[in-house]
N, C-alpha and C positions, 0 to 999 in steps of 0.2 A: 488313693486311699479307699474310694468307694469299691475298687475292684478287689482290694484285700479283705474289706468287710464281707462283700459278696462270697470271696472264697472260704472265709471263715464261718459265716453266718448265713448262708444262702437265703434270699428274700422269701423263698417258697416255704421256709420254716416259720414264717409270720413273725409279726411284731411281738405277740405274746412271748414267744420263745425267746426273743432278744431281751426282753425284761427279765424273763426266769434266768436266762444265762449271765446276765450282768449282776444279778442278785446271788446267783450260786457262786460265782467267782469273788464277789466281795465278802460274802460269809465265810467262804474257804479262806481267805486272807486272814481274817480273825481268828478261825479255828487253828490256822498254822502258828499264828503268833502264839497261841496258847500251848501248842505243843512243845515249844521251848520254854516259856515264861513260867508255866504251871509248875513242872519239876523243879526249876530253879528257885521259885518262891518257897515251895515245900522244904527243900534242901537247906535254904537260908534260916528256916525257923526251927528245924530240928535235925539231929544227928541219929534218931531212932529209927532203924531200918525198918522196924515194923510199921511205923506211921508213914514212911515213904512209901511202902508197898499198899498200905491202906489207901493213900491217895490215889493210886492207881486202880485200886479195887471199887472205889465209889465212882469212879468213871465208868466202869464197866457193868455195874449193877444195873442202872437204869433201863437198858434195853430189855434185860432179862425180866425186870420186875413191870415194866409198863409197856412194852411194844405191843401186847396184844389189846390192851385197853385203848392205846393210842390208834391202832389200826382200826378198831370199831367206831371210835369217834370220828375218825377222818372219813369214814363212809357214811357218816349221819350228818355231819356239819358241812358248813362252807369251808373248803380245804384252802382256799386262798387266805380267808380270815384266820384260820388256825396259824399258818405260818407267820403271818403279821403280828398277832397277838403273841405268840410264843417267843418270837425274836425280840420283840420289845420287852418281854420278861427277861429273856437272857441279857439284854442290854442293860437293863436296870439293875440285875445282880451284878454284872461286873462292873458298872459304874460304883455301886455300894462297896465292892471288894476293893477297888481303886481308892476310894475315899478312906477306907480303913487302913490300907498300907499309908496313904499320904498323912494320916493324922496318928500314925504308930499305934493303931488300936487293933491290928491284925494279930491273930493267933492261929495255931495249926488248926484248932476246932472251927474257926471261922472259915479258914480256907477250905476244910473237908466240907462243910456244910455248902460253901458257894460252889465247889466242883459238882457236888451231888446235884444241887439245884440246876445248874447249867446243863449237866448231862440228862437230867430229866426233861428239861425243856427241849434239848436237841432230839430226843426220841420223837417228840410229837411233831417238831419241825421237820425232821427228816421223813417220817411217815407221810405227812402231809405233801412234802415237795416231791416225793417220788410219784405221787399220783397226778401232779399237775402235768407233766410232760405228755403223757398219751391224750391228755384232753386238748393240747395246743398243736400237736404235730401229727401228721398223716402217718398211718401205720408203717408204710414203707419207708419213711424218714427217720424212724426211731432209732435204728443204728447209728446213723451219722449225727443225730441230735445227742444221743447218750456219749458218743465220743467226744463232741465238743464240752460236754459237762465234765467228762473226766480229763480233759486236757487241762481246764480250769483248776480241778482238784490237784493235778500234779504240779503245775507250774506255782500257783499261789499257796496251797496247803502244804505241799512236800518240799518244794524248792525255796520259795521266796519268804514263806511265812516264818518257819523257824529261825533262819538267820536274823531277820527283822525283829523277832521277839526276844532274842537273846541280846541283840544290840541295845534294843530299848530298855531292858532290864538292867544292863550295864550303865545306862544313863540314871536310871532311877526305877526303883521296883513297881512304882504305881504306873509307869508309863505304858507298858504293854497291855496292861488290863483296861486303862482308858482308852487305848487305840483299838482294843478289840470291841469295847462297848460302842465305840463310834461306828466302826465298819459293820458290826451287827445290825445296828440300828438303821444304818443305810440300807443293808440288805432288805430289812422289813419295808422300807419305803419304796423299793424298787418292786418287790413282789406285789405291793398294793397297787401298782399300775396295770397288772395283768387283767384282762377281761375273759372270763372263763364261761364256756356254755354250761348250761345247767346239767348236772348228772342226775340221773334218775334214781330215786331211793326206793329198792325193793323191798325194804323191810315193811312190815306192818305197823301201823301207828301203835305206841305203848309197848312194842317189843322190847324186853329187856336186853341190856348190854351183853350178858353171857350168851344169849340165844344168838347175837350177831358174831361173837368171837368163835362160837362153835360152828357157825355157818361157814366162816373162813376155812377152819379146819376141814370140815367135810368136803369143801371144794377141792383143797389141795389133795386130800386122801384119794378123791375120785377122778383126779385128772392126772393120767400118767406122766407126762412130760414136765409138769411143774412138781409133782411129788417126786420124780426122779431129780430134778434139779435141787430142791430143798434137801433131800437125802444126800445128795453128793456133796452140796456145801457144807452140811453138817459134819459128814464123815471126814471129808479132807481138812476142815478146819481143825478137827482134833489132831491130826497128824501135824498140820502146819503150826498150830498152837503148842504142840509139844517142843518141836524144834525151835521155834522163834522165841519161846519163853526164856531160854538160855543163850540167846544170840549174843549178848553182850559179853558173856563167859567165854562162848565160843571165839569170839573176835579177839578179846585180849589174852586168853590163855592158849589157844591153838593157833591163831593167826599172829600173835604177838603185835596186835594193833592197840594203839593207845585211844584215848577218848575221841580224838579227831578222827582217827582211823575208823573207829566205830560208826560215827556220824557219816563218814563218807560211804559206808556201805548203802545206808537209806539214800544218799544224794545219787549214787550210781544207779541204784534200782528205780528211783524216780526219772532219772534220764532214760532209761530203758523204757518205763512207761510212757514217756513223751513221744518216743518213737512209735510205739505200738499205737496210740491213739492217733497219731498223725497218718499212720499207714492203715487205719481201722477201715475206712471207707472203701478203698481199693481191696483190701483183703476180703471184706464180705461180699464184693461183687463177684469173687472167684471162688470163694470156699463157703460151704454150707455152714450154718450156726452149729449144727450137730459135729461136724468135722473139727470146727474150731474148738469145741469143748473137748474133744478126744485128744487133739494135739495139746491142749493146755494141760490136761491131766498127765499126759505123758511127760510134759516139760517139767511140772512141779514134782512128779516122782523122781525123775532123774537129778533134778536139783538137789534134793535130800541126799541122794547117793553121792553125787560129786562133793557136795559140802561135808559129808562123812570121810570121803578119801583124801581130800587135799589138806595141805598143811601151808600152803603158799597163799600169801595175801593176794598177789596179782591175779591168780587163778579164781580165787573167791570173788574178786571185783568183776571179772567177766562173767562168772555164773550169777552174780546178783543183778548185772545189766540184762541178761537174757531172762532172768525171772521177773524183771520189772515190765518188760515187754509183755510176758505172758500175763502177769497179775492184772494188768488194766484192760488187755484184751478180754480176758476172763470176765472181769467186772462188767465192762460193758456188755458183752454178750449174754451174761446170765441177767441182767436188767432188762435188756431188749426182748429175751425170749418170754420172760414174766409179763412185760407191759403188752405184748402182742397177744398172749394167751388169755389173761385174766380180763372179765367183763369190767367195764370202767367202774361200776357201782361197788366191785368188791377188790378194787386195787389196794385200799388201805388195809383190810384184813388179810388179804393174802400176802402182802408185802410184810405185815407184822409177824406171820408164821415163818417167813423167810428170815427175818430179823432174829428170831428166837434161835433158829437153827444155826446161824452165823455165830452169834454170840455164846450160845450153848456150847458148840463145838470148840470155840477159843478157850472158854473157861475149864472145860474138862481137859483139853489138851495141855493147858498152861499148867494144871495141877499135876498132871501125869509127867510131863517135862521136867519138873522140878524134881520129882521122886527119882526119875531114871538118872538124871545127871548127879544128884548126890550119892547114888548107889554105884553107878557104873561109869561117871565121867561125862564131860560136856558133850562128847560125840554120840553117847548112847541115844538120846533123843532123835538125832538125825538118822540113826540106822532103824529106829522104830517108825519114824515118819516115812522112810523109803519102804519098808517092808509093809506097813499098813496101807499105804498108798497104792502100792503095786498089787496087793491083793484086792483091794476094792476096785481098782481100775479095771482088772480082768472080770469082775463079777458084774460091773455096771457097762462095760464096753458097748454092747449091743443096743442096751436101752438109750444110749445117748443118740441113737438116729432119730428118736421121736422127738428130740429137742428142735430139730431144723423145722419140723411141721407142727410145733406144739399148738399154734393157733388154728390148726385144722380139726383138732380133737374136740368135738362138741359134748360137754358133759350132760349126761341125762338124768333124769330124776330117780332112776333105780341104781345108779352108780355102776352100771355094767360097763360103760365106756368112758365114764369120767366125772360123775358125781354132779347132781343137781344140787341147787342151792336156794331153797325157798324162794323161789320165784325169780332168781337171777337169770338175765337173759344170757343166751349162748355166746361165745366168742364169735367174732365175724371170721368167715372163712377166708382163706389166703385168696 
């Protein structure tokens, strides 16, 4: 058993990382339960498609509304304490929702408010959590540490959580939310066991919050590798969001899959992701991060093309498996590049800029995908995604070489090579 633990979580990563990993896996189980239970609860309360869609919207809005503020606060305050407090708030909201369900006082309005509150809390928890890893793990081990976090996300959030949430909902509507409240609370307890080094606060005392937010934007704008990364994620999420916004229609109308078959697409993708994260350490020892990003963009572009061409469900399953490998390798790589490049005291703000890029692209793409599908059919968003991804991949191809040495770029105060930041210390050299 000790050998298995050492393989999965090497001792060199430290005790603090093990507490962080345990907390992440625990909280992700709760989020996975909600992936199935949340939509089921909404559907049980209303047949109005607009309200069902609104339930999804209120969960997407918080990152756009609060990510920048969350990032600034994370760089000002005790990061571990933020995670503990916000997860405690999340657990409380979920417990209240479970109580409302148990006493038959739940309504669609109560559910929407609860979803928005939980989504807002997650923004602050996620912003703070992302900054903890570089404080606990040596720079050279960030890739393997991120892959372990991604493995937990895939197994408990994508694979185990949704079936468990659906099963608990079948037993009684209150149980999945009570279970989620319990595991989120447990995640808060696990995070509280972490001992962090003090992170230097470069801001001047009394500085306004919007000055901190602007400093994060300036740093990204003047740091070519991270700027390239944020722009790439934003642009590719527009094309991804356009295609994936009509995925359920694509699966049922073009591939003739039912509800179970549609769910299987996500499962197959998650299994591919599990393989990708298992091989991640070996891959990064042989392939530079810049080349990994290039391969990832090519895979994503070809995925849209292949899905636009095929009408066979089994072919689509193979495509989704390969895409799953890419998606989680890409996610791990992008986080690693950012964590290596960004100074510790700016992790929250730069991460929040990235979050705005991620969700901004998804929201724009989703809106565009709906229009394209309504006018030209469910395959049109996939053709748009292929064309848009291909054009941008050609434009960005050479710039991706910078990502493999992103932490070599030292921001200066004039912005000529990478953007000073109100006293922020430079990234450590490779």
